[in-house]
N, C-alpha and C positions, 0 to 999 in steps of 0.2 A: 505494498499500499504506499501512498505518498501522503505524508503528514508534514506540515511545516517545511516543506520543501526536501525532507529527506525520506530514504526508503526504510519503512517500518516493518520489522518481522511481526509473526503473528504466533499466538499461543495453541490457536485451533485451526482447522482448515477444513473444507468441504471438497468433494469431489467434483469435476467438471466433465460433462459426457461429450463426447463426438458423437453427433446426431447421426452421422453416416455409417456408425458402427454399433451404436448404443451402449459403449463402453466407456468407461472413466480413462482419461487421459492424461489429466493433470489434477492439481489441487490448487485452491483458491484460498487465501485468508479469511478467517471468519472473525471480523473485527469485534472485539468485545468494548464493554462500556467505557473503559478507562481509554480506550484508543479513540473511542467515538467522541470523548469529551476533549480529548487532546486535540482533534482534527477541527472541532467547532471553536474550541480556544484559540488554535493557530490562526483560524479565519477572522476570528474576531479581532487578534492583534494586527493582523495585515491590514485590515480595513481602514484604520486611521491614515494611513500614509497613501494606499493604493488610491482612495477615493480622490485625492487632492490633485491629482496629475493627469488631465485627460490626454494630452501629448504623449506621455509615456505610455498610457493604456493603448492608444492607437499603435503606437511603435510596437509594443508587446504582442498585440493581436495579429499583426503581420508577420513577426517572428514565429510565433505560434504556427500559423499557416503554414511557413517554411519548414519548420521542424516535422510538421504532419507529412508534407510532400516528401520530405527527405526519407522519413521513416515508412512510406506508403507500403512498399512491396512487404517489408518484414510483419507490419502490422496486419496486413491482409492475409498471410499464411496463418495468423493466430485466429483471426476472425472467422475464417472459413472453417479451420478446426473445431471452433466450437459454436459458430452458427449454421455452418453447412452450406452456405450458398457457393456459386462458382468463384472460383477465386479472382478471376477478372472483374466479377461484379462487386467483391470486396475491394479490390483496388479503387474502382469507381467510386465506392462509398468513402475511402479515405480522402479522394481529390474533392468530393462535393463538400466534405467537412471542412476542409482548407478554404474552399470556396466561400463558406458561411463567415468564417473568421476574417476573411480579407473583405467581405461586404460590409460588416459591421465597423471593421478597423476605418473604412472610408464613410461611414455614414455622416451625412450632414445632420446638424443639431441646430437648426436655427433658433434665435430668440423669438419667444412669443409675447410680442409688446401687445397689450389689449387695452392700453389707454396712455395717451402721450399729449396732453394739453396744458393750458395754463395752470391749472390747479393739481394734476396729479399725473405721476409716471408710474404706470403699472405694468408688471410683466409677470409671466408664468415661468418659473425654472423648473427643472426636473432633478431631483436629488437622488442618489442612490437609497435602496431600502436598508442595506446592512448585509448580513450573512445570509445566502441562499442555500437551501438545502435542494439539490437536484437528483431525481430519481428517474432513470430510464430503464427502457424495456428490452426485450432481447431481440427484436427483429431488425432494428437498424441501431446498434448500441452506440458507434461512435458519431454517425450522422446526427442522431437525434440528441446525443450529447453536446454536439456543437450548436444545436439550435438554442439551447440553454446558456452555455458557456459563454458564447461570442457577445451576445446581447446584454448578458449579466456583467461580464467583466468590463465592457465598454461604459456602462453606467456607472463603474466605480463600485461594484459589488465585490465581494470575495465569496467563494463557493466550496461547499463540501458535495461531492458528488459520487454516487452509489449506483452502479450497474445492477442489472438483473443477474441473480445468482445461476441462472441458466448459460450467460455468455459475460463473466467477470473479466476474462483474462486479456482481451484486448483494450479494454478500458482502462484497468490498471497498468498495461504496457504504455498506453497514452499518457498516462500521469507520469510514469518514469520519462518518457522521452520530452515532457514538457518541464521537467524539474529544473533545469537550467536556464530555462527560458522566462517563466513567471517567477515573479520574487516569492520568497517563500511565505506560505500561509495562505496565497492568494487562491490556489487552487489545491484542494486536498481530495485524494480519491481513496474511498474505502471500498471494502466488499463485504459481503457476508449472506447468510440465508435470510429467508423474508422478514423475520422480526425485526432486522436491522432498520428497514423502511419505517416501521411504526416508530422505531426509538428516536429516528431523525426526525418525524413529523411532531414527535411530542417534546422534543428536545427543547429548552427555553433559549437557547442562542438564537437560531435561524429566525429572521423575519420574514421569509418567503419560501414558500414550497413551490417548486415546479415540478410536476408529475406527469409522464406519459406511460399510459398502461391502461388495464381494463376498467370499464365503468364500476364493477363491485369494489375494486380497491380504491379507485378515485373519490367514492362515497366514503370511504373510510379515512381516507387522507383528509377530506373537506372536514369531517368531523372531528378528528384530531386536531386539525389547525384551529378551528373555530373557537376551543376554549382559549386561546392564547390570541386570538383575531390577527392570526398570521395571515399574509395575503397568499393567494394560491394562483395557480395557473393550472389547469387540469386539460390534458389532452387526452381524451379516452376512446373508446371504440367506435367503430362505424357499421353500419350496414348498407353501402353505398348502392343506390339504384343506377343503372343506365337505362335510359328509354330511348328506343331506335323507332323513329317515326316511319311512315309509310313511303317516303321518298329517298331512303337509305340507298347506298351502294354497297352490298354485303362484301363483295370482293373488296372494295376500297378500305374497310373500316376493320376487317377481320383480326389483321395483325395488331392493330391498335388496341382492340377489345381483348385480345389475348394477353399482350403484355399489361394492360390495366386492371386483368382479372388476375393472371396467373404469376406476375412477376413476383419475385422472392417467394415462389410456390404460394401466392395467396395470402402471405404474412404480411400483409400492410395494412394500416388503419383504413386508410382511404382507398384502397383497391376496389374494384367493382366486385361487389358481392351478390346482386341479382340483376338479371337482364330482362327487361320488358320490351317484347317485341311486336309491333303490329302484326297482326294476324296475316295480312297480304305478304309479308317477307319473313315470316316466321320459318318456314321450313327451309328457305334458301339460307337463313342465318345458322340455324341449327347445322344443316350440312357442312357450311363453310368453317364454322367454329369447331365442330367435332374433327373434320380433317385437321386442322391447324393444332388442336389439342393433341390429338393422336400421334402427331409427328412429334411433338416435343421431347427432347432427349433428356431423361432423368438418370442422375447417377452422382457418384461421389464429386463433391466440388473441385477436387484438384485434377480431375479427367479432363482431357480436351475435347470441346464441343458440347460439354454437358449444359444445359439451360435451366435446368431445375434440379435442385438439391433435394436433401429430407425435410421433412417436417422437423422444426428445431428441438422439440422436445417430446418425452413420452406422454405428459398429460394433453398436450395438443393433439399428438398423434391419436390418441385414443377417442378424443372428442371429434375430430374429424371422421374418424372410421364410424364412430357412434350416429353421426348425424347423416351421413351417406347411407348407411345401412337402414336406418329408421325411414329415410326418403324412399328407399326402393321398397321396403316392407309395406308402406303406405300407397304404393301405387306407381312411384316414378321410376323411371327407366334411364339408365347411364348408357348414353349413345356410344360413349368410350369411357374407361376406367371403370371407377365404381369399387376398387378394392384395395386392400393394402398389398404392397409388392413382398412376394415372397423370397426376402433377402434380409441379412442383417441391418440393422438400423430403423430409422424411423420413415421409411419410404411409403407413399401411397401414389396411387395411380392418378394422373391428373384426370378430373371427371367432369364431363358435362351431363346435366339432369334435364330430361323433359318429363312433363306430368307432374311436377311438383307446383303446388299453389300456394297463394297467401293462406296463412293459417298452419303452415307446417313449420318445423324447426329449422330445416335448410334455408327455407326463405326468410322468416321472421327474425332469425338470431344471426349472430356474427360468427360465420364459420371459421374464418381466419385459417384458411388452408385451400388445397387445390381442388376445389369443387364448386361448380357455379350451376346455379339452376336458371334456365330459360322459360320466360312465362309469356303466352301470347295475351293481347289485348285488342280491343276494337276501338274504343272511344278514348281519345285523349284526356278528357275531364275525369274518367274513370282510373286511368292509370297515374294520373298524378296524385289522387287521392289515395289509391293504393300504395305509391311511392312514400306518401306523407303520414301512413297510417301506422308509425312506429315512434318509439323513443328516441331512437338513433337520428341523429341530424350532422353527420360529418362532411360528407361530400356528395355529390350526386351529379350525373351528366345526362345531356339531351344530344341525340345525334340525327341528323337530317341534311338534305341538299339545299333546303331553304333555311339560311341560317337564321334571319329574322324571325321566322315561326318558331324555330328550334329554340332561341333564345327567349321568345316570349313563353314558352313552356317552361324552360329552364328556371326563370324568375319566381315561377309560382311553387317550387320547391322548396321545403323546409329545411335547409342545409347551411352550414357555414360557408362552403364552396361550391358553386355551380360552374360547370364546364360544358363548353358547346362544340361537339366532334373532337373531344379529347378528353381526358381523365386524367387526375393525378398531375396537372400541371402544377409542380411546386417548386418554387425558386426561393432565394433567401429575401429578395424585395418584395414579394407576395404574402399577404397575412393569410395565416392558416389557423383555423378553430373551429368549434363544434357548436352547433345549436342542440337544444334538448339535453339528453343524457349524454352526448357525446363530448362535452367539454364545457369548461368555463375559461374565458381570456382567449387571447390570441397569441400566436406566436409568429415570428418573421416579421421584416419589413420595421419600419418607425414605430408601428403598433407593437410589435414584439418588444422592441426596446423599450418603449414607454411602460411595459408591463413589468419592468424590472426596476422601476422608479416611483418615488413618491412627488406629486404635484405641490409645487409651493408657490404662492402669490407674494411676490416682492413689490411693495406699494411705497412710493414716497411721494409725500404731499409738497407742493411748491408753494 
């Protein structure tokens, strides 16, 4: 672990599983209470100086980006071992992480003058909150850490970062790579089993909790933070619908649909989780998408040509298996896939389902895996109601040749992001957040930066 700029040994540890084999291949430190106190104490001490020098913070964020790029190949090896995705995709995650640091290093922070006349000068300033507890998931450990670290550090906060116990190693290695870049205590990286997250949210030092993960855990984070009125940003689950209108060209959009639904083996919060297709184009879409999914190359992430690795962990593997089996037993048909693969590790056949309807678990819940239901519709007003009839509200997309019509439909959807003729268009300058149970607050862009600040009015009478 990294605490106060130093490598910290551990008393206890836990196994880290390679999802391509289902076997432990390493151990990670299990942070104890004293070490967690030390991490937060170091962050609190570092905060006093770190908050005072914006130019230094910008310079340091750029240096951190350089360090990430310099270590991208070695970090990607660790990331693929513990996360499972193809190693070339892990390299892309590292370079995207660096891009987030560079974006925030250069982010313009204009003064917000709200009154300037003969009687009063008033401006709004943004001050750092203090120490931030950042908790990240296992699907994109380093990229989603950068979503938190870069804006939090730019704002002048210091951070204690905890990765998922399923994928702790690459984040610990990132902490080691940044020890000589960030001043001691500015970034502390700890790891541990699930109770560590609760200990962080309940700890008296942090004033902000930034959490990405499941809705159930997000609710517990919010409840724990409420007692101390800690600020929270919660980026939670999604069950993103894609609506395909009657004027689509199935051949032109099949690859985009595949990448948007099956990228990272479907383990993306804002991936397409259910597809509603106008009945006049339904058979064409089913045929085209089935053909593409059947052709997907599944295997160990270190093998050439592999597109999809394993599901990352055993509980998620079991959940996807049960959801697909339940859908088939309820009358759905897998046009391709539908079963766990007969090999070691947590591999599941990429699956397209027809005959699954709203009201079944595979449609109503977040599967977070390589299984996609396709549902026909006839009336646009009905499919909008179907898409909105959920507690989820992260992202959604509408596809059609008439982009004005598709946009009109898209704006009727209850989600934090709506995309037209694309999905998961995510970038450091674009806001990302969820409606309803999919989250509280926004990440990325100036809005994500503002989430790590407290607003202060400075008024001078004349």
